[in-house]
C-alpha positions in Angstrom: -28.7 57.5 -96.8 -26.0 55.9 -99.1 -24.6 58.3 -101.7 -26.5 61.3 -100.4 -24.5 64.5 -100.1 -23.5 65.8 -96.7 -21.7 68.8 -95.2 -20.3 68.4 -91.7 -18.4 70.5 -89.2 -17.1 69.1 -86.0 -14.1 68.2 -83.7 -11.8 65.3 -84.6 -12.1 63.0 -81.6 -9.9 60.2 -82.8 -7.8 59.2 -85.8 -8.6 55.6 -86.6 -6.3 55.1 -89.5 -3.6 57.4 -91.3 -1.6 56.6 -94.3 1.3 59.0 -94.0 2.5 58.5 -97.5 -0.8 59.8 -99.2 -2.7 61.4 -96.2 -5.6 59.0 -96.6 -7.2 59.2 -93.2 -10.2 57.7 -91.4 -11.3 59.8 -88.4 -14.1 60.0 -85.9 -15.6 63.5 -85.8 -18.1 64.9 -83.2 -20.4 67.2 -85.0 -20.6 70.8 -83.7 -23.7 72.0 -81.8 -24.9 72.2 -78.3 -26.9 69.0 -78.4 -25.0 65.8 -77.7 -24.5 64.1 -81.0 -22.9 60.8 -81.9 -19.5 60.8 -83.6 -19.4 60.4 -87.4 -16.7 58.4 -89.2 -15.2 60.3 -92.1 -12.7 58.9 -94.6 -10.6 60.5 -97.4 -7.5 62.5 -98.1 -7.0 65.0 -95.2 -3.5 66.4 -94.9 -2.2 67.6 -91.5 -5.3 66.4 -89.5 -4.9 66.2 -85.8 -7.1 65.2 -82.8 -9.1 68.2 -81.4 -9.0 70.3 -84.6 -12.3 71.6 -86.1 -12.9 70.3 -89.6 -15.3 71.1 -92.3 -15.9 68.2 -94.8 -18.2 67.8 -97.8 -18.8 64.3 -99.2 -21.2 61.5 -99.5 -22.5 58.9 -97.2 -21.4 55.4 -98.0 -21.5 51.9 -96.5 -18.4 50.2 -95.3 -17.5 47.0 -93.4 -17.2 49.2 -90.4 -20.6 51.0 -90.8 -21.7 54.1 -92.4 -19.1 56.8 -93.0 -18.7 60.0 -95.0 -16.5 59.8 -98.1 -14.7 63.1 -98.1 -14.4 65.1 -101.3 -13.5 68.5 -99.8 -11.8 69.2 -96.6 -10.7 72.2 -94.5 -9.3 72.3 -91.0 -8.6 74.9 -88.4 -7.3 75.1 -84.9 -10.0 74.3 -82.3 -11.9 77.2 -80.8 -14.2 75.4 -78.4 -13.0 74.3 -75.1 -13.7 70.7 -75.7 -11.6 70.6 -79.0 -8.7 72.6 -77.4 -8.4 70.1 -74.6 -8.6 67.2 -77.0 -6.0 68.9 -79.3 -3.4 69.6 -76.5 -4.1 66.2 -74.8 -3.2 64.4 -77.9 0.6 64.5 -77.2 1.1 66.8 -80.2 2.8 69.5 -78.0 5.8 68.4 -76.1 5.3 69.0 -72.4 1.5 68.8 -72.4 -0.3 65.5 -71.9 -4.0 64.9 -71.0 -3.5 66.0 -67.3 -1.8 69.3 -68.1 -4.1 69.9 -71.1 -7.1 69.8 -68.6 -5.3 72.1 -66.2 -4.3 74.6 -68.8 -7.8 74.7 -70.5 -9.5 75.0 -67.1 -7.3 78.1 -66.4 -7.4 80.0 -69.7 -10.6 78.6 -71.3 -11.2 79.4 -75.0 -8.2 81.8 -74.9 -5.7 78.9 -74.3 -4.2 78.6 -77.8 -3.7 82.3 -78.1 -1.9 82.4 -74.6 0.4 79.6 -75.8 1.1 81.4 -79.1 1.7 84.9 -77.9 1.9 85.0 -74.0 3.6 81.6 -73.2 5.1 83.1 -70.0 1.6 83.1 -68.5 1.6 79.3 -68.5 3.3 79.4 -65.2 0.1 80.7 -63.8 -1.1 77.1 -64.0 -0.2 74.9 -61.0 2.7 72.6 -61.7 4.1 74.4 -64.7 7.5 76.2 -64.2 9.5 78.4 -66.4 11.3 75.4 -67.9 8.2 73.5 -68.9 6.6 76.8 -70.3 9.6 77.3 -72.6 9.4 73.7 -73.6 5.8 74.0 -74.5 6.3 77.3 -76.4 9.2 75.8 -78.5 7.2 72.7 -79.4 4.2 74.9 -80.2 6.3 76.9 -82.6 7.7 73.8 -84.2 4.1 72.5 -84.7 3.1 75.6 -86.4 6.1 75.3 -88.8 5.4 71.7 -89.3 1.7 72.3 -90.1 2.8 74.9 -92.7 5.2 72.5 -94.2 2.6 69.7 -94.3 0.0 71.9 -96.0 2.5 73.2 -98.7 4.2 69.7 -99.2 0.8 67.8 -99.1 0.1 69.2 -102.6 3.0 67.0 -103.8 2.0 63.9 -101.9 4.7 64.3 -99.1 3.5 62.4 -96.0 3.6 63.3 -92.3 6.7 61.3 -91.6 8.8 63.1 -94.3 7.6 66.5 -93.1 8.6 65.6 -89.5 12.0 64.7 -90.9 12.3 68.1 -92.7 11.5 69.9 -89.5 14.0 67.7 -87.6 16.8 68.1 -90.1 16.4 71.9 -90.8 14.7 73.3 -87.8 13.7 77.0 -88.1 15.3 77.0 -91.6 12.8 74.3 -92.9 10.4 76.6 -94.7 13.1 78.5 -96.4 14.8 75.2 -97.6 11.5 74.0 -99.0 11.0 77.3 -100.9 14.6 78.0 -102.0 16.5 74.6 -102.0 14.0 71.9 -102.8 16.7 69.6 -104.3 18.3 69.5 -100.9 15.2 67.6 -99.6 15.8 64.8 -102.1 19.4 64.4 -101.0 18.9 64.6 -97.3 15.3 63.5 -96.4 14.3 59.8 -96.6 10.8 59.6 -98.0 11.3 62.6 -100.5 12.5 61.5 -103.9 13.9 63.5 -106.6 10.7 63.6 -108.6 8.9 65.3 -105.7 11.6 67.8 -105.1 11.7 68.4 -108.9 8.0 69.2 -108.9 8.6 71.7 -106.1 11.5 73.3 -107.9 9.7 73.5 -111.3 6.7 75.1 -109.6 9.1 77.6 -108.0 10.3 78.6 -111.4 13.6 76.6 -111.7 14.4 76.4 -115.5 14.2 72.9 -117.0 17.9 72.8 -118.0 19.3 74.9 -115.2 22.7 73.7 -113.9 21.2 73.2 -110.5 18.5 70.8 -111.8 20.8 69.0 -114.1 23.3 68.3 -111.3 20.5 67.2 -108.9 19.2 64.8 -111.6 22.6 63.3 -112.2 23.2 62.7 -108.5 19.7 61.2 -108.2 20.5 58.8 -111.1 23.7 57.8 -109.4 21.9 57.2 -106.2 19.4 55.0 -107.9 22.3 52.8 -109.2 23.6 52.7 -105.7 20.2 51.5 -104.5 20.5 48.8 -107.1 23.7 47.7 -105.4 26.3 49.3 -107.7 29.2 51.5 -106.4 30.0 52.8 -109.8 28.3 53.4 -113.1 29.4 53.8 -116.8 29.6 57.5 -117.8 27.4 57.0 -120.8 24.8 55.1 -118.8 24.6 57.9 -116.2 24.2 60.5 -119.0 21.4 58.4 -120.6 19.6 57.9 -117.3 19.8 61.5 -116.4 18.7 62.7 -119.9 15.7 60.3 -119.8 14.7 61.3 -116.2 15.0 65.1 -116.8 13.8 65.1 -120.4 16.9 67.2 -121.1 19.5 67.3 -123.9 22.1 64.6 -123.4 25.0 67.0 -124.0 23.8 69.2 -121.2 23.6 66.1 -119.0 27.2 65.1 -120.0 28.3 68.6 -119.0 26.6 68.2 -115.7 28.5 64.9 -115.0 31.8 66.6 -116.0 31.1 69.5 -113.7 30.4 67.2 -110.8 33.7 65.3 -111.6 35.5 68.7 -111.8 34.4 69.7 -108.3 35.2 66.2 -106.9 31.6 65.4 -106.1 32.1 62.4 -108.5 35.3 60.5 -109.4 36.4 59.0 -112.6 37.3 55.3 -112.0 38.7 52.8 -114.5 37.8 53.2 -118.2 34.7 55.3 -118.5 33.2 54.7 -115.1 32.3 57.2 -112.3 31.3 56.9 -108.7 30.5 59.2 -105.8 33.4 60.6 -103.8 32.1 58.6 -100.8 32.3 55.2 -102.5 35.6 56.1 -104.1 37.0 56.7 -100.7 35.3 53.6 -99.1 36.7 51.2 -101.8 40.1 52.7 -101.7 40.1 52.4 -98.0 39.0 48.7 -98.0 41.9 47.8 -100.3 44.3 49.8 -98.2 43.2 48.2 -94.9 43.4 44.7 -96.2 47.0 45.3 -97.4 47.9 46.9 -94.1 46.6 44.0 -92.1 48.1 41.4 -94.5 51.6 42.9 -94.4 51.7 43.6 -90.6 53.3 40.9 -88.4 50.9 38.8 -86.3 50.6 39.6 -82.6 49.2 36.1 -81.8 51.4 34.0 -79.4 53.1 31.1 -81.1 50.5 28.4 -82.1 51.2 25.1 -83.9 48.1 25.3 -86.0 47.7 21.6 -87.0 48.3 20.4 -83.4 45.8 23.1 -82.1 43.1 21.9 -84.6 43.6 18.3 -83.5 43.3 19.4 -79.9 40.1 21.3 -80.6 38.7 18.2 -82.3 39.5 16.0 -79.3 37.9 18.6 -77.1 34.7 18.6 -79.2 34.8 14.7 -79.1 34.6 14.3 -83.0 37.0 14.4 -85.9 36.9 17.5 -88.0 36.5 17.0 -91.8 39.5 18.0 -93.9 37.8 21.2 -95.0 37.1 22.3 -91.4 40.7 21.4 -90.3 42.0 23.5 -93.2 39.8 26.5 -92.3 41.0 26.4 -88.7 44.7 26.1 -89.7 44.5 29.0 -92.3 42.7 31.3 -89.8 45.5 30.7 -87.3 48.3 31.0 -89.9 47.1 33.7 -92.3 46.5 37.3 -91.3 43.4 37.3 -93.5 41.1 34.4 -94.4 37.6 33.6 -95.6 35.2 30.9 -94.6 32.1 30.4 -96.7 29.5 27.7 -96.8 25.7 27.2 -96.6 23.7 25.9 -93.6 24.9 22.8 -91.9 28.4 22.9 -93.5 30.3 23.5 -90.1 30.9 27.2 -90.0 29.8 27.3 -86.3 32.0 24.3 -85.4 35.0 26.1 -86.9 34.2 29.3 -85.0 33.8 27.5 -81.7 37.1 25.6 -82.3 39.0 28.8 -83.0 37.6 30.4 -79.9 38.6 27.5 -77.7 42.2 27.5 -79.2 42.6 31.2 -78.7 41.2 31.2 -75.1 43.7 28.5 -74.2 46.4 30.9 -75.4 44.9 33.6 -73.3 43.6 35.5 -76.4 40.0 36.7 -76.3 38.8 37.0 -79.9 36.6 39.9 -81.0 33.4 38.7 -82.6 31.1 40.9 -84.6 28.2 40.6 -87.0 26.0 43.2 -88.9 22.8 42.5 -86.9 21.9 42.0 -83.3 20.4 38.6 -83.9 23.5 37.3 -85.7 25.7 38.6 -83.0 23.6 36.9 -80.4 23.7 33.5 -82.2 27.5 34.1 -82.6 27.8 34.5 -78.7 25.7 31.4 -78.0 27.6 29.1 -80.4 31.2 30.4 -79.6 30.9 31.0 -76.0 32.4 34.4 -76.4 30.7 37.8 -76.2 29.8 39.1 -79.7 28.7 42.6 -80.7 27.1 44.2 -83.7 29.6 46.0 -85.9 28.0 49.4 -85.0 28.4 48.7 -81.3 31.9 47.4 -81.7 32.9 50.6 -83.4 31.1 52.7 -80.9 29.9 56.3 -81.7 31.1 59.6 -80.3 30.4 63.1 -81.4 28.8 62.1 -84.7 31.3 59.5 -85.9 32.6 56.1 -85.1 34.8 56.0 -82.0 37.2 53.4 -83.4 39.1 53.9 -86.6 42.7 53.4 -87.9 44.0 56.1 -85.6 42.1 54.5 -82.6 41.8 50.7 -83.5 39.8 48.3 -81.4 41.9 46.4 -78.9 42.1 43.0 -80.7 44.5 40.3 -81.9 41.9 38.2 -83.6 38.8 39.5 -85.2 35.9 37.4 -86.7 33.1 39.0 -88.7 30.1 36.7 -89.3 27.4 37.1 -92.0 30.0 39.0 -94.1 27.8 38.7 -97.1 25.8 41.4 -95.6 28.8 43.8 -95.4 28.1 46.7 -97.7 31.0 48.9 -99.0 30.7 51.8 -96.4 30.3 49.5 -93.4 33.2 47.3 -94.5 35.3 50.4 -94.9 34.5 51.6 -91.4 35.1 48.2 -89.6 38.3 47.4 -91.6 39.7 50.7 -90.6 39.3 49.8 -86.9 41.1 46.4 -87.2 44.6 46.8 -85.9 47.5 45.8 -88.2 48.7 43.0 -85.9 45.4 41.3 -85.7 44.1 38.2 -87.7 40.9 38.9 -89.7 38.5 36.1 -90.5 35.5 36.8 -92.7 32.6 34.2 -92.4 29.6 34.2 -94.6 27.4 32.3 -97.1 28.3 33.5 -100.5 25.1 32.1 -102.0 22.9 34.4 -99.9 21.6 37.7 -101.2 24.2 40.4 -101.3 24.2 43.3 -98.8 21.2 45.6 -98.8 23.6 48.6 -99.2 25.7 49.0 -102.3 28.7 46.7 -103.0 29.6 43.1 -103.0 32.5 43.0 -100.5 32.7 39.3 -99.6 32.5 38.2 -103.2 35.0 40.8 -104.3 37.4 39.7 -101.7 37.1 36.1 -102.6 37.4 36.8 -106.3 40.6 38.8 -105.8 42.4 35.4 -105.0 44.7 37.2 -102.7 43.5 35.4 -99.6 43.0 31.8 -98.5 39.3 30.8 -98.8 37.8 27.7 -97.2 34.7 26.7 -99.2 32.6 24.4 -97.1 30.3 22.2 -99.2 29.7 18.9 -97.2 26.5 19.1 -95.1 27.0 17.8 -91.5 24.0 19.1 -89.7 21.1 16.7 -89.8 18.4 16.0 -87.3 15.8 18.5 -86.7 16.9 20.8 -89.5 17.5 18.2 -92.1 14.5 19.0 -94.3 15.3 22.8 -94.3 19.0 22.2 -94.9 18.2 19.6 -97.7 15.7 22.0 -99.3 18.2 24.9 -99.2 21.0 22.9 -100.9 18.5 21.5 -103.4 17.7 25.1 -104.4 21.4 25.9 -104.8 21.8 22.9 -107.1 18.8 23.9 -109.2 16.4 21.2 -108.1 12.8 22.7 -108.1 11.2 19.5 -107.0 8.6 19.8 -104.1 8.4 16.0 -103.6 9.8 16.2 -100.1 7.1 18.7 -99.2 4.1 18.1 -101.6 1.8 21.2 -101.8 -1.4 20.8 -99.9 -4.5 22.7 -99.3 -4.9 25.2 -96.5 -5.7 23.3 -93.3 -4.0 20.1 -94.4 -0.4 21.1 -93.5 1.6 18.7 -91.3 3.0 20.6 -88.3 5.4 17.7 -87.7 7.3 18.5 -90.9 10.1 21.0 -91.1 8.8 22.3 -94.5 5.3 22.6 -95.5 4.0 24.0 -98.9 0.4 25.3 -98.8 -1.3 26.2 -102.0 -2.9 29.6 -102.6 -4.4 30.3 -106.0 -4.8 34.1 -105.6 -3.0 36.9 -103.7 -6.1 37.4 -101.5 -6.1 33.7 -100.6 -2.4 33.9 -99.8 -2.8 36.8 -97.4 -5.8 35.0 -95.7 -3.8 31.7 -95.4 -0.7 33.3 -94.0 -2.7 35.4 -91.5 -4.5 32.1 -90.3 -1.2 30.3 -90.1 0.6 33.0 -88.1 -2.3 33.9 -85.8 -4.0 30.6 -85.3 -2.7 27.3 -86.8 1.0 27.4 -86.0 0.5 28.7 -82.4 -2.3 26.1 -81.8 -0.4 23.1 -83.2 3.3 24.0 -82.4 3.0 26.4 -79.5 5.0 29.2 -81.2 4.3 32.9 -80.4 3.2 35.0 -83.3 5.2 37.9 -82.1 8.5 36.4 -80.9 8.8 33.1 -82.9 7.2 33.5 -86.2 8.3 35.8 -89.0 6.7 36.3 -92.3 9.2 37.1 -95.1 7.8 38.6 -98.3 9.6 39.1 -101.6 8.1 42.5 -102.5 6.7 45.6 -100.8 3.8 46.6 -103.1 0.9 44.7 -104.6 -1.9 42.6 -103.2 0.6 40.1 -101.9 3.1 42.7 -100.8 4.6 43.5 -97.3 2.1 46.3 -96.7 -0.9 44.0 -97.2 0.5 41.3 -95.0 1.3 43.9 -92.2 -2.2 45.3 -92.4 -3.8 41.9 -92.2 -1.6 40.7 -89.4 -1.9 43.9 -87.3 -5.7 43.7 -87.6 -5.6 40.1 -86.3 -2.9 40.4 -83.6 -3.2 43.9 -82.4 -6.7 45.2 -83.3 -7.1 47.3 -80.1 -3.6 48.8 -79.7 -3.5 52.4 -78.6 -2.6 54.5 -81.7 0.6 56.6 -81.5 1.2 60.0 -82.9 0.1 59.9 -86.4 -1.8 56.7 -85.8 0.4 54.6 -88.2 1.7 52.5 -85.2 0.1 51.3 -82.1 1.1 50.1 -78.6 1.8 46.3 -78.9 2.9 46.6 -82.6 5.9 44.5 -83.8 8.3 47.0 -85.4 11.7 47.2 -87.2 14.1 50.2 -87.1 14.7 51.6 -90.6 17.6 53.9 -89.9 20.8 53.8 -87.9 20.2 55.9 -84.8 23.3 56.2 -82.9 21.8 58.3 -80.1 19.3 55.5 -79.2 21.9 52.8 -80.0 19.3 51.2 -82.3 20.2 50.3 -85.9 18.7 49.6 -89.3 17.1 46.1 -89.1 16.8 45.9 -85.3 13.4 44.4 -84.4 11.3 45.1 -81.3 7.9 45.8 -80.0 6.2 49.0 -78.8 5.2 48.4 -75.1 3.7 51.8 -74.1 2.9 55.3 -75.3 4.1 58.4 -73.7 1.1 60.7 -73.9 2.9 63.8 -72.7 5.7 63.8 -75.3 3.9 62.0 -78.1 6.7 59.3 -78.1 6.7 55.7 -77.0 8.8 53.0 -75.3 9.9 50.1 -77.5 11.5 46.8 -76.3 14.4 45.7 -78.5 15.5 42.2 -77.4 14.9 43.0 -73.7 16.4 46.5 -73.9 13.8 49.2 -73.4 14.3 52.4 -75.5 12.4 55.7 -75.3 11.6 56.7 -78.9 10.6 60.4 -79.4 7.7 61.4 -81.6 10.2 62.4 -84.3 12.1 59.1 -84.2 8.9 57.1 -84.4 9.0 57.8 -88.1 11.9 55.5 -88.4 9.9 52.5 -87.0 8.1 50.3 -89.5 5.5 47.6 -88.9 7.4 44.2 -88.9 4.7 41.5 -88.7 6.0 41.0 -92.3 9.4 42.1 -93.6 11.3 41.8 -96.8 13.6 38.9 -97.3 16.4 41.3 -97.9 15.9 42.8 -94.4 15.9 39.4 -92.8 19.5 38.8 -93.7 21.6 38.0 -90.6 18.6 37.0 -88.5 17.2 33.5 -87.6 13.6 32.8 -86.5 12.2 29.6 -85.1 9.5 29.6 -87.7 9.4 31.4 -91.1 6.3 31.8 -93.3 7.2 32.7 -97.0 4.4 33.9 -99.4 5.3 33.0 -102.9 3.2 34.1 -105.8 3.7 34.6 -109.5 2.9 38.3 -108.8 6.4 38.4 -107.2 8.0 37.4 -110.5 10.3 40.5 -110.6 12.0 39.3 -107.4 11.8 35.6 -107.9 15.5 34.5 -107.9 17.3 31.4 -106.5 19.4 33.3 -104.0 16.3 35.2 -102.7 14.4 31.9 -102.0 17.6 30.3 -100.5 18.1 33.2 -98.2 14.4 33.1 -97.0 14.5 29.4 -96.3 17.9 29.6 -94.4 16.4 32.1 -92.0 14.3 29.3 -90.3 15.7 27.4 -87.3 12.8 24.9 -86.9 10.1 25.2 -89.5 9.2 26.7 -92.8 5.7 27.3 -94.3 5.6 28.3 -98.0 2.3 29.7 -99.1 1.5 30.3 -102.7 1.9 28.8 -106.2 4.2 25.9 -107.1 5.0 27.6 -110.3 6.4 30.6 -108.5 8.7 28.2 -106.5 9.9 26.6 -109.7 10.4 29.9 -111.4 12.5 31.2 -108.5 14.7 28.1 -108.3 15.3 28.1 -112.1 16.3 31.8 -112.1 20.0 31.7 -111.0 20.8 34.9 -112.9 21.2 37.0 -109.8 21.7 40.7 -110.8 25.4 41.6 -111.3 26.7 44.4 -109.2 29.2 46.8 -110.7 31.9 47.7 -108.2 35.6 48.8 -108.5 36.8 47.1 -105.3 38.4 44.1 -107.1 40.5 46.4 -109.3 41.5 48.5 -106.3 42.7 45.3 -104.4 44.5 44.2 -107.6 46.3 47.6 -108.0 47.4 47.9 -104.4 48.8 44.3 -104.5 50.6 44.9 -107.8 
């Protein structure tokens, strides 16, 4: 039967797998006909496919690890016409307001005319017991949205745009979505995650937009500036921006220069310094950071009188050990200076200083305000300081589409500490500094040797390099005991030592679970994926008792490739959650470990928050996810912002700590192998680290201290405002 041609028509019973980026789908199809026939598995590129639809496929039989299936070459789909398919279609959760129960009731009442009734006579839905006018309107509204979504998915599928991005187009533009796709395609690249400039450009060119039209040139320039921002820069040289744009657009460089000048003329871009430009948003953010620092520095302190040296001595006696001079100095400067910085690696005493400051301030009836960029960092802060800490987003609040606290409505505080400040990107730093009242003290705490922020900017380093504020650099390692191997390895990395003599590489299965650090050899990406999967799912839980879901985190240098994040997530999901009920689109399942990829202020869930899907809501197509004990309903549209998190990037792990960290490290990752990347990954572990890969990749990372330089203009702005 293998390789023989086949034509098949039938009803989609179940979507087994769907890649929303390229529409590759594996589905179970029940062939049409009166006789009872077994479902057939079909696999191939099938845009907009949904449960219950009738599909026509042409292809060839082939063998697969999961049995025989049809490799699809041609594909057509249409709304179901048979009662079985209609009930399946409506019961899938695709239409808001209809789940399996109501699907059965509606189809029982209207039979094969069901879809026509919903489409053209939706008021008749109230004839079905249990459906009132409100639910009928809800069903009709969702039905119309699905028609529009289906149309967009079919038209955008030509350009490789996946389901998730199409849902975002609908959510952003509503009834205007189809018109925007036709008439303003470059808007999609600016406003929709998952649609890049190149896709929008293909749509525009196919719509007849001229190659060197002002609209296309301006869109290309803005895209090139956004690419520079994605690389961490807040500004870019005029000439470089022109060259990037000309290369991208295959357009005359003079025309591109004119486009840059036009964007400057209408204030979309700003000239900064000698020959640099930046977006209006980053121009404002950097100016605002400098202005806020100056405002706080110049304002008189509202702290009650404190004899700083005596207070530090008291805190040491309370802690029952003597502080090192560097720790005492950091405490004294934080109490004396309106703005100060504390930086140091793991084990250098940052937590001890924070706890001492909180003890001193509480004795003076002052409750410090503590904040960090991530929920896990805030939780650690609370536990170590004995004072409630919040994420920066929750500290700032959110009302009517903007932060509740700003310079006009500052947070009520006399002493503000921001931990993990190396994670502060320019825009978030601007927002939080605006909300710090002038009379408060501000302490920035962070590890300057970690990776810089995921977003553009290098705020902590720029503040330190300005030399306008006292900086406590903690270098002496105090913390030993259970973390000594991890701490030692981290500091060895910083000092350029690539030796693995403290954790000699071993073969899979010969790791020592008593060690804090293990290095396990893997000679190929495939072996690396297999070894990591075995460690996470079997070896570590069996020998150490750690949970694969809550205690162990895989941190990967790169997204793509045979040893990329996607491969590890696929392997770990198959091992840890093979039978999870698929959600809408079938990319995620109940039981999956997930990470939020976008700030969602309505749900109070933010980029980088990690959780787990605990149940599906069949009626709405959404799901309930648990984020550190807080259960959140996530709508079908918002599910597109959740990513599998069995494995995450090292960049995304910043601000978090995990009991056990597993780090795949292969030469294939060479583009990302840098000292600060490896250092950041290692210092995410509280108890144990397992490195899996090639020793040469470890040595390459340690030796590469040339972290990419970020071009910002914040230092110059601080300098100018202090002049």
